[in-house]
C-alpha positions in Angstrom: 21.0 -22.3 -26.3 21.8 -19.7 -23.7 19.5 -16.8 -22.9 21.0 -13.5 -23.9 21.8 -11.3 -21.0 20.7 -7.6 -21.1 23.8 -5.6 -20.1 21.5 -2.7 -19.2 19.2 -4.7 -17.0 20.5 -3.4 -13.6 20.5 0.2 -14.8 16.9 -0.1 -16.1 15.7 -1.7 -12.9 17.4 1.1 -10.9 15.7 3.7 -13.1 12.3 2.0 -12.5 13.0 1.9 -8.8 13.7 5.6 -8.8 10.4 6.2 -10.6 8.6 4.0 -8.1 10.2 5.8 -5.2 9.2 9.2 -6.7 5.5 8.0 -6.9 5.3 6.9 -3.2 4.1 10.3 -1.9 1.2 10.3 -4.4 0.4 6.7 -3.5 0.4 7.5 0.2 -1.8 10.5 -0.5 -4.3 8.3 -2.4 -4.4 5.8 0.4 -5.0 8.6 2.9 -7.8 10.0 0.7 -9.4 6.5 0.5 -9.1 6.1 4.3 -10.7 9.5 4.8 -13.5 8.5 2.4 -14.1 5.3 4.4 -14.5 7.4 7.5 -17.4 9.4 6.0 -20.8 8.5 7.4 -22.0 8.1 3.8 -19.2 5.8 2.7 -20.2 2.7 0.8 -18.7 -0.7 0.1 -16.7 0.8 -2.8 -14.8 2.9 -0.3 -13.3 -0.2 1.3 -12.6 -1.7 -2.1 -10.7 1.4 -3.2 -8.6 1.3 0.0 -8.0 -2.4 -0.5 -7.0 -2.0 -4.1 -4.4 0.7 -3.3 -2.8 -1.3 -0.6 -2.9 -4.4 -2.8 -1.0 -2.5 -5.5 1.7 -1.5 -3.0 1.9 -5.0 -1.7 2.4 -6.5 -5.1 5.1 -4.1 -6.3 7.1 -2.6 -3.5 9.5 -5.4 -2.8 10.6 -5.5 -6.5 12.0 -2.1 -6.1 13.6 -2.5 -2.7 10.7 -1.5 -0.4 10.2 -4.8 1.3 8.8 -3.7 4.6 6.6 -1.0 2.9 5.1 -3.8 0.8 4.8 -6.4 3.5 2.9 -4.1 5.8 0.6 -3.1 3.0 0.0 -6.8 2.3 -0.8 -7.5 6.0 -3.4 -4.7 6.1 -4.9 -5.5 2.7 -5.3 -9.1 3.9 -7.3 -7.9 6.9 -9.5 -5.8 4.6 -10.2 -8.7 2.2 -13.0 -10.4 4.3 -14.6 -7.0 4.8 -15.1 -6.3 1.1 -18.7 -5.8 0.1 -19.5 -4.1 3.4 -19.7 -0.4 4.4 -17.0 0.6 6.9 -19.8 1.6 9.3 -20.9 -2.1 9.3 -17.5 -3.3 10.3 -17.1 -3.7 14.1 -13.3 -3.5 14.1 -13.2 -0.6 11.6 -11.7 2.0 14.0 -8.8 -0.3 14.9 -8.1 -1.2 11.3 -8.3 2.5 10.3 -5.7 3.2 13.0 -3.4 0.6 11.5 -3.7 2.3 8.2 -2.9 5.7 9.8 0.2 4.3 11.5 1.3 2.7 8.3 0.9 6.0 6.4 2.8 7.9 9.1 5.7 5.3 9.1 5.8 5.2 5.3 6.0 9.0 5.0 9.1 9.0 7.2 11.1 6.1 5.5 9.3 3.8 3.1 12.6 2.1 2.3 13.2 1.1 6.0 14.1 -2.5 6.4 11.6 -3.0 9.3 8.1 -1.7 9.8 7.9 0.2 13.1 4.4 1.5 13.1 
């Protein structure tokens, strides 16, 4: 038996993509706030977990809606954060370099999150 085809599938996916795109500025703002919190002297292990979680969310959904490079770079950064989870940012030797990568990502994504290539 053939699976019925939804004639409105493309239109609904496009509408979801538009909704996703409209939410990108808020997502970038949340990532920026998490990054700022990680830079506080009193930041704890939960700070890195929040930053990781936000990037993981982008990594898992962006390509579905046509934001492949936006998602791929989020995935790359969140994978670098993964082994650091459970630590305070102040305890991570390479934290400043990683924070710089997040800043470049945010700057790039604010300009054109639908770009085909990440140029951070």
